[in-house]
N, C-alpha and C positions, 0 to 999 in steps of 0.2 A: 339237617341236625348240625352240620359245621357251621351255617349262619347263627344257628341259637348258640353255641360256643362261642363265636366268634364275638357275639354281642355280650358277653360275660365280663370280657376284659375290655380294659380301656383302648382307645385308638392305637396307643403307640405300642401294644402289645398285639398279634396277631396269632389266631390258632390256623394250622395249615390246612388248606382244603384237600380232598383226596387226591389230587393230582401231585401234589407237594409235599416233601417228607420232611422238611427243614425246619425243625424245633426249634423256639426260643428256649434255651436252656432252663429259665426258672419255670416254665410249664410244662417241661417234657414229660413230666409225671402223669400230669392231668391229659395230655394231648395222646401220650400212649395209652392210657385206660380209656380214652374215648375210643380210639381206634379199634381197641381189644374189643371193647362193648359193643360197637357198631357190628363188629364181625360175629358176635356170638347173640345178637338178637335177630340178625338176618338168616333165616333157615337156609342150607344148601339150595341150589336149584334145583335139585333132585328131589328134594324133600317137600310134598305139599303141606301147606298150613292148614288144610282141611282134614278133617277127621278120616281117617281109614275104616275106621271101626265105630258102630252105633250101639255097643252093647254096653255103654256105661264103663268101659276100660281105659279107651284112650280118645282124648280130644285135643285136636290140634296136635301140639308140641307136647304135651302132657298124656301122662298115664298114671294109673294108680300105683303101679309098681316103681314108680321113681319115687325119691325122696324129695319131698318140693318145701322151699320155703320161701313165704310171702312176705315181703318185708314192708312195712308203714302202709298197712290198710286200713287207712281212717277208720271208715265203720264195719271193716271186715265183709263187706258186702261181696267183693270180689271173690275173696277167700271161701265165702260160703256158696257161691254161682259155683265156683270150681270144683267145690267138694261134691254140690248136688249134681253135676255134671260127670263125675267120676264116678259117683255112686258112693263113694268112701273117701274117708278124710284121714284115716288111720297112716298114710305115709306124708302127711302135711303139717308143718308148723306155720301157723299167722302170726304175724307181730303188727305191733302198732306202737308209736311213740305216745300215745297219750294214755293216763292211767284211766282203769275201768269207770272211776267216779266221773270223770271229765267227759267219757264215753256216753254213760247213762244219761248227763245232762246235756248234751249236746247233740247226738245223733239218736234220733226216735229208733231207728230200725237196729242201733248196733247190738241191743241185748238179745235180738230173735236172731240176728245173723250169728251171733258168740253160741246161743243155744244150739242152733243148726250144726255149727262146727264141733261142738264138744259132743254132741249127740252122734255123729259122722266119724269119732274118733279122733280129732284133731287137737293137737297140743296149741293153746293160745296163750300168747304171752303180751303183757303189756309194759309201758315204760321201756321198751326197747329203742335205742339209740343205734340206727343202721351203721352209724361211722365207727361204732364201738363193739361190732359183732363179734369180732375176733376173740376178745376178752368177755362175754356172756357166759356166765356158769351154765346154762343150759344148753348153750348154742357151741360153743368153742370145739368141741369134741366130734361134732356131727359132719360128715362130708355129705352134702346135698348134690342131686343131680340137677336139678333144675331151682334158680332162685328168681323171685319174679319180682320186681320192684315197680309199682305203678307209680309213674312220676309223681314227686312229692307235691301236695298242696301247698302253695304259698299261703293259704288262707284267706278268710273274708276279711276285707277291709273296710272299717267304719268310716262314713264319706267324710271326716276331718281329716283323714290320713291322705297327704298329698301323693300325686301318681309318681313323684321320683321315690319317695319313701315305699311304696308300692313296688315299683321295679328294682329297686336295691333288694328287697326281701325275696322277690323272685329269681332274680341273680344268685343271690343268696341260697336259694335251694338247688339252682344249677350246680352249685360249688359242692354242695353237701352231695348232690349225685355222683359227682366225678371221684370226689373223696370215697363216697362207699364201693364203688366199681375199682378202684385203684386200691383199696384193702382187700377187696374180693380176690382179687387174682394173685397175689401173693402167696 
């Protein structure tokens, strides 16, 4: 992951690797968010990532007693799968940056996923900017036990879009990712 983050910044700015804790001041906040995030996503060595129960309550690091926020779930397929695995979604909030109309027109399975989530009690929100969630009227007051952010999709690019512009778009999404986690840890 350090290599990925290093590629975001130009050659004259470097993100420290795991053995070097010297930050360049202008990227200190982003680098700090990266290190905190990398510690969050890696479960402790004593904790198995496999489910210890198969009764629909616990799946990996998630259970239906935790308040779970899923951020930026494009067609809501991940959220729907998690809800089915847990047996319920009354503890979940699933969000997407896209509007409901956009989802209907661009993701053929989105409506069945949304219907599955709602049937299981999930709150589904559209047009949610993950970098502004601290100010969202339906989210700012909730403290979540788990926040799941599937890495943002840079999107599908038409053939006429240059490779350089595609790379810039992907790099922009990396920065959004860092901004989100920086705001979540405050």
